C-alpha positions, 0 to 999 in steps of 0.5 A: 730741196736742201736748205742750202739749195733753197737760200742759194735761191733767195739770194739769187732771186730776191736780193733786196730782201734777203742777201744773207743768212743774216736777214733770216737770222736777226743778229739781235737775237743773237746778241740777246741770247749771249746777254742772257747767258753771260756769253762774253764776247771779246771784240779783239779775237779775230774769229769772234762768237757770233761767227761760231753761231753760224758754224753750228748752223753750217754743221747741220747743213754740211754735215758731212763736210769738215769744219774748215771746209764749212768755214769756207762754204759759208764764207766765215771771215776773220775781222780783217775780211780774210778767210779763218780756216785754222782747224784748231782755232775754229774748234777751240772757239767752238767749244768756248761758244758752249751749249747755253747760248745756242740752246737760247738762240733756239728758244728766241728764234722759235718764239720770234718766228712763230709770233711774226707768222701768227699761226692759227689756233684750235678753238682759242688754244695753241696746237702743241705736240710732244714725241720722243727721238733718239740720236746716234753719236761717235762710238768714243769712251767720253760719249759711251760714259756720258750717254750710254748705249741701249742693250739687246739680247747681244749685248750693247749696240755699237753706238752711244745714243741721245734720248731727246723729247721735242715740242712742236707747234703743229700748225707751223711745224716749228720746234719751240722747245726740246730736252735731251739726256742719256739713252734710257732716260725716261721720256715722261721725265724729259716731257715734264721738263717742258712743262715750265716753257709751255704756254698757258691757253694750249692743247698738247697732243701725246702719243700713247707711250707718254700715258702717265696719270702723274705727267698729265696731272703735272702738265695741266696744273702747271699753268692756266688753261693747259690742256692734253689729249692721247689715246687710252692706253689698253687694259687701262681701268676707269669708272664712269661717272656720266654720259656726256654724249654718245660715245662720249663720257666723263671718267675717273681714273685711280692713281697708284701709290707709286705714282703719288710718291713719285709726283708731288700733288698727285691725287688718288683720283684723276677726272678726264673725258673719254671719246670713242670713235669707230674708224675703219671698224675699230674703236678708238679711245682718246682720253683728254683734259678738255671736259667742257663739251659745249666749248669742244664738242666731241666731233671736233675732239676726235679729228684733232689727234690725227695732227699729233703725227705732224711731230713725226713728220718733222723728225723725219724731215730733220733726219732724212732731208736736213741731214741727208739720212747721216744717222750719227753726229759728228761731235766725238765729246759729250760737250760738243754733242750740243750740236743738237741745238744747231740741228734744230735751229736749222730746221726752224730756219728752213720751216720758218720759210717754207712757203716762200722756198716752196714758191721759189723751188717751182719757179727756179728748180735746182737739180744739184747741190750747188747752193752756196751760203754767204752768211758772214760778212765784216759787218756782223763781226 
């Protein structure tokens, strides 16, 4: 079901609880995001910046429509209550909004929706996952200069691309943090930027492509009780310290001089736990910082990594269901490619109400994409 359909169902079936999109996205959080980023909202403007937040969300929902149509579809009005459809004015106000308020709002709403739902923990730890994804932008000289293109044996690809790494709370599928940069940026460096906002008392699941003792040591020592888990990279050399159980051992891994120069504080050796399990006739080796065998039994650990695939499912929902398999973003200028924050925010909006929407879908199936959003009213602006 498209998000527009689902929200349309809510407006029909639960008017007392949810009458507008503003009931799902508290206006107070928008104002808080503006305050934290020193965003000045001039009340004399006909089209205030609060409206541009909804426009950014609409760009993800109606990603194949021009901005003027999105303004009408989402019923964005000026302070007098009249439709505001001048394309040049809408584009200019969207530029004025900038990246920081939407980025901050994404983080505020992720925290708010997660706290509201009170998602379960795994052995007292928040369950997180990290993985990378690539976005394609329109082929303009500005985007190419800012983001670059991937190279093949036949030359550059047709479109500039953006490299992104996201962090997901795996029990809820909520994206809680993200970093992106030009194509070719090392994903491990993008992941390292996420350590600052990673909560204490958590376990983060990485793909084996993120295997870097520098990154893992940095991750573990950037807070209290922050743990990691990932498959052991093939041909990795290690020294066994002692056995912790059957196919469960404590190991020592040596770091390279190059890594120690790149990662401050990285020691010559890193101690970790290696668990081996045979699945469908193949041995699977999982490396983790969870060395307490009493608190984290090997049997539970061996089943944990399969949850990493939840973030892959989240990316699929964003690109296939939310964006309708439209792989190219709409923004022709680098500063406008920051629409990605709106895409992530809209995905979280849908994910936060997934249970309610699934229930409503069963009761009131819709066979076409006729959902209509009425999310902005003069009371909000």
